[in-house]
C-alpha positions in Angstrom: -68.6 -31.1 -1.6 -67.0 -29.7 1.5 -66.8 -26.0 2.2 -63.6 -24.1 1.3 -62.1 -22.8 4.5 -59.9 -19.7 4.2 -57.2 -18.9 6.6 -57.3 -15.5 8.4 -54.4 -14.1 6.3 -56.2 -15.2 3.1 -59.4 -13.4 4.1 -57.4 -10.3 4.9 -55.8 -10.3 1.4 -59.1 -10.8 -0.3 -60.8 -8.1 1.7 -57.9 -5.7 1.1 -57.9 -6.4 -2.6 -61.7 -5.9 -2.8 -61.4 -2.5 -1.0 -58.5 -1.4 -3.2 -60.5 -2.4 -6.4 -63.6 -0.4 -5.2 -61.5 2.7 -4.4 -59.7 2.4 -7.8 -63.0 2.2 -9.6 -64.4 5.1 -7.6 -61.3 7.1 -8.2 -61.5 6.5 -12.0 -65.1 7.8 -12.0 -64.2 10.9 -10.0 -61.2 11.7 -12.2 -63.3 11.0 -15.3 -65.9 13.6 -14.1 -63.2 16.1 -13.2 -61.6 15.7 -16.7 -64.9 16.1 -18.4 -65.8 19.3 -16.5 -62.3 20.7 -17.0 -62.3 20.0 -20.7 -65.8 21.5 -21.1 -64.7 24.7 -19.3 -61.5 25.0 -21.4 -63.3 24.4 -24.8 -66.5 26.2 -23.9 -68.8 23.4 -25.0 -70.1 20.0 -24.0 -67.6 17.2 -23.7 -68.4 13.5 -23.1 -66.1 10.6 -22.1 -67.2 7.0 -22.4 -64.6 5.5 -20.2 -61.4 6.6 -18.3 -58.9 4.1 -16.7 -55.8 4.7 -14.6 -53.1 2.1 -14.6 -52.5 0.2 -11.4 -49.0 -0.9 -11.9 -47.9 1.7 -14.4 -48.3 5.5 -14.5 -50.8 5.5 -17.5 -54.2 7.0 -18.2 -56.5 5.9 -21.1 -59.5 7.8 -22.2 -62.0 6.0 -24.5 -64.8 7.7 -26.6 -64.0 11.4 -26.0 -66.5 13.5 -27.9 -66.5 17.3 -28.2 -69.8 18.7 -29.2 -70.7 21.8 -31.2 -70.8 25.2 -29.4 -74.1 27.0 -29.0 -75.7 28.6 -32.0 -74.6 25.6 -34.2 -76.6 22.5 -35.0 -76.5 19.8 -32.4 -73.8 17.1 -33.0 -70.3 16.1 -32.5 -67.4 18.4 -33.6 -64.5 16.1 -32.7 -64.8 12.3 -32.2 -61.7 10.7 -30.6 -61.6 6.9 -30.3 -58.8 6.9 -27.7 -56.3 9.0 -25.9 -53.4 7.1 -24.2 -50.8 8.9 -22.0 -48.1 8.3 -19.5 -47.7 10.7 -16.6 -44.8 11.6 -14.3 -46.1 11.4 -10.7 -43.3 13.3 -9.0 -43.9 16.3 -11.2 -47.6 16.3 -10.4 -46.8 16.3 -6.7 -44.7 19.4 -7.5 -47.6 21.1 -9.1 -46.5 20.4 -12.7 -48.2 18.2 -15.3 -45.5 16.3 -17.2 -46.6 13.8 -19.8 -43.7 11.9 -21.4 -46.0 10.7 -24.2 -49.6 11.2 -25.4 -51.2 9.2 -28.3 -54.4 10.5 -29.9 -56.5 8.4 -32.1 -58.9 10.9 -33.7 -61.6 9.3 -35.7 -63.4 12.3 -37.2 -63.8 16.1 -37.1 -67.0 17.7 -38.4 -66.7 21.3 -39.4 -69.8 23.3 -39.7 -70.2 26.6 -41.6 -73.5 28.2 -40.5 -75.8 30.4 -42.6 -73.8 33.5 -41.5 -70.6 31.9 -42.7 -69.2 31.3 -39.2 -67.3 28.1 -38.4 -68.0 26.0 -35.3 -64.3 25.6 -34.6 -63.9 29.4 -34.5 -66.5 29.5 -31.8 -64.6 27.2 -29.4 -63.6 29.2 -26.3 -60.0 28.0 -26.4 -59.6 29.2 -30.0 -61.3 32.5 -29.4 -59.1 33.3 -26.4 -55.9 32.6 -28.3 -57.1 34.7 -31.2 -57.9 37.6 -28.9 -54.3 37.4 -27.5 -53.0 37.8 -31.0 -55.3 40.7 -31.7 -54.3 42.5 -28.5 -50.7 41.3 -28.3 -49.5 44.8 -27.6 -52.1 45.4 -24.9 -52.6 43.9 -21.5 -56.3 43.6 -21.5 -56.4 39.9 -22.3 -55.4 37.7 -19.4 -55.6 34.0 -19.0 -56.5 32.0 -15.9 -53.5 30.3 -14.4 -53.4 26.6 -14.9 -51.0 23.9 -13.8 -47.8 24.1 -16.0 -47.9 21.4 -18.7 -45.2 19.7 -20.7 -45.8 16.9 -23.2 -42.5 15.5 -24.4 -44.0 13.7 -27.4 -47.5 13.6 -28.9 -48.5 11.2 -31.6 -51.5 11.8 -33.8 -53.7 9.5 -35.9 -56.3 11.4 -37.8 -59.1 9.8 -39.9 -61.6 12.1 -41.7 -62.8 15.7 -41.8 -66.5 16.3 -42.7 -67.5 19.8 -43.8 -71.2 20.8 -43.6 -71.9 24.1 -45.4 -75.3 25.8 -44.5 -74.6 29.0 -46.3 -76.9 28.0 -49.2 -79.9 27.0 -47.1 -81.2 24.7 -44.4 -80.0 21.5 -46.1 -76.2 21.6 -45.9 -73.8 20.8 -48.7 -71.6 18.1 -47.2 -68.1 17.2 -48.3 -65.7 14.7 -46.8 -61.9 14.5 -46.7 -59.8 11.4 -45.9 -57.0 13.0 -43.9 -55.4 9.6 -43.0 -52.6 10.8 -40.8 -50.7 7.9 -39.2 -48.5 8.4 -36.1 -47.5 12.0 -36.8 -45.1 13.1 -34.0 -45.0 16.5 -32.3 -42.4 17.5 -29.7 -42.3 19.7 -26.6 -45.9 20.9 -26.3 -46.3 23.3 -23.4 -50.0 24.0 -23.3 -53.4 22.5 -24.1 -54.3 25.4 -26.5 -51.2 24.6 -28.5 -52.1 20.9 -28.7 -55.7 21.7 -29.7 -54.7 24.3 -32.3 -52.1 21.9 -33.8 -54.8 19.2 -34.2 -57.3 21.6 -35.7 -54.8 22.8 -38.2 -54.1 19.3 -39.3 -57.8 19.0 -40.2 -58.4 22.5 -41.7 -55.1 23.4 -43.4 -55.0 20.6 -46.0 -58.6 21.2 -47.2 -58.1 24.9 -47.8 -60.8 26.0 -45.4 -60.3 29.6 -44.1 -60.6 29.9 -40.4 -60.0 33.4 -39.1 -59.9 32.6 -35.4 -57.9 29.5 -35.8 -55.4 31.4 -37.9 -55.1 34.0 -35.1 -54.7 31.4 -32.5 -52.0 29.6 -34.5 -50.1 32.9 -34.9 -50.4 33.7 -31.2 -49.1 30.2 -30.3 -46.4 30.1 -32.9 -47.9 27.1 -34.7 -47.3 26.8 -38.5 -50.5 26.8 -40.6 -50.5 24.3 -43.4 -50.7 25.6 -47.0 -54.1 25.2 -48.7 -52.4 23.8 -51.8 -52.0 20.5 -50.1 -55.7 20.0 -50.8 -54.7 18.7 -54.2 -53.8 15.3 -52.6 -57.5 14.7 -51.9 -58.8 15.6 -55.3 -57.4 12.6 -57.0 -59.5 10.2 -55.0 -62.9 9.7 -56.6 -64.3 6.9 -54.4 -65.2 6.2 -50.8 -66.1 2.9 -49.2 -68.0 2.0 -46.0 -68.9 -1.3 -44.4 -72.2 -1.6 -42.4 -74.2 -4.1 -40.4 -77.5 -3.2 -42.1 -79.0 -5.3 -44.8 -78.3 -4.4 -48.4 -82.0 -3.8 -49.1 -82.3 -1.4 -46.2 -79.1 0.4 -47.2 -80.5 0.7 -50.8 -83.8 2.2 -49.6 -82.1 4.7 -47.2 -79.6 5.7 -49.9 -82.4 6.4 -52.4 -84.2 8.5 -49.9 -81.1 10.5 -49.2 -80.1 11.1 -52.8 -83.6 12.3 -53.6 -83.3 15.0 -50.9 -79.8 16.2 -51.8 -79.8 15.7 -55.5 -81.5 14.2 -58.5 -81.6 10.5 -59.1 -81.1 9.5 -62.8 -81.3 5.7 -62.3 -81.9 3.3 -59.4 -81.9 -0.4 -59.8 -83.1 -2.6 -56.8 -81.8 -5.7 -58.7 -78.2 -4.5 -59.0 -78.4 -2.1 -56.1 -76.7 0.6 -58.1 -77.9 4.2 -57.9 -76.8 7.1 -60.2 -77.5 10.7 -59.3 -76.5 14.3 -59.9 -75.3 15.9 -56.6 -73.5 19.2 -56.0 -72.9 19.5 -59.8 -71.2 16.1 -59.9 -72.1 12.7 -61.3 -72.4 10.3 -58.4 -72.7 6.5 -58.5 -73.5 4.4 -55.4 -73.1 0.6 -55.5 -74.3 -1.6 -52.6 -73.1 -5.2 -52.2 -72.6 -7.9 -49.5 -69.2 -9.3 -48.6 -68.2 -12.8 -47.5 -68.9 -11.8 -43.8 -72.5 -10.9 -44.7 -71.9 -7.3 -44.2 -73.0 -4.5 -46.5 -70.4 -2.7 -48.5 -71.2 0.7 -50.0 -69.0 2.3 -52.6 -69.6 5.9 -53.7 -67.9 7.4 -56.7 -68.1 11.0 -57.8 -66.8 12.9 -60.8 -67.3 16.4 -62.2 -66.3 17.1 -65.8 -64.3 13.9 -65.8 -62.3 15.0 -62.8 -62.5 12.8 -59.6 -64.3 14.5 -56.7 -63.3 12.5 -53.6 -64.7 15.1 -51.2 -68.2 14.7 -52.7 -68.0 10.9 -52.5 -66.8 11.1 -48.9 -69.6 13.5 -48.1 -72.3 11.4 -49.6 -71.0 8.3 -47.8 -71.0 10.2 -44.5 -74.6 11.1 -44.9 -75.5 7.5 -45.7 -73.7 6.3 -42.6 -75.6 8.7 -40.4 -78.9 7.4 -41.8 -78.0 3.8 -41.3 -77.2 4.5 -37.6 -80.9 5.4 -37.0 
């Protein structure tokens, strides 16, 4: 076959596009690093981002796999796990020194709240929450000052929120773990004028409905004028007594791992390798775990929990969360 001969103008276009692509990729990496460092400074804890992309033809930014880790003095692990953040930006406003985002969409997979042995919450130890709580505490004084940041306006924020896991270490080194299916779909907020306000609103969506008391978060919400959800809403979760997860592990491995877990956190009353059904007493509730395989050859785990004939969805979700963590290893 003969060689393909490119004309001069064709070579120029190819070289120009290659240079542009390289600069775009480098720029994305630089901005990703800058966003990670800035978020870590604002929150006062480690932040990780899997990927950040900036639109070439449209003014968009997408962040994938944003993970906010626990502050110091808490067990290592993820506090907030966000699948994706998508946003549009207004370039003219940025050039004027203002950050105007017409729309922001957050797909929050999970928030893990930890109460340590002293009864302190990991969310209360975030720098951004503590600063706003201090403002409320000293609202009539001038001692609390904030660093000046670029003015921000988000016209509309949309939130999808999956689950909240609560790990309570107040009873000992092995935590009591409960899970809550928040299941918020496309909830809309308007006219958000600061990052603390956005973070506080998201935290409240996770904490308020499950009735968990958070002193610093309450103070921050008061300072920012954000309404705190009533704890009575927690009733909507109590009626759910089951939790289901789908895994790539084999059913036999899932059965063995589940037996190991339930022996540590409770008392097994029956375990059948043939039917792959395990019954146990956990956190004062009767728990049943059934393991099966679906048509796609994936393992399905269903956890059911009841206490005094009342469904305990938070216990079922908590047990399923612990099983999922073991199957990741």
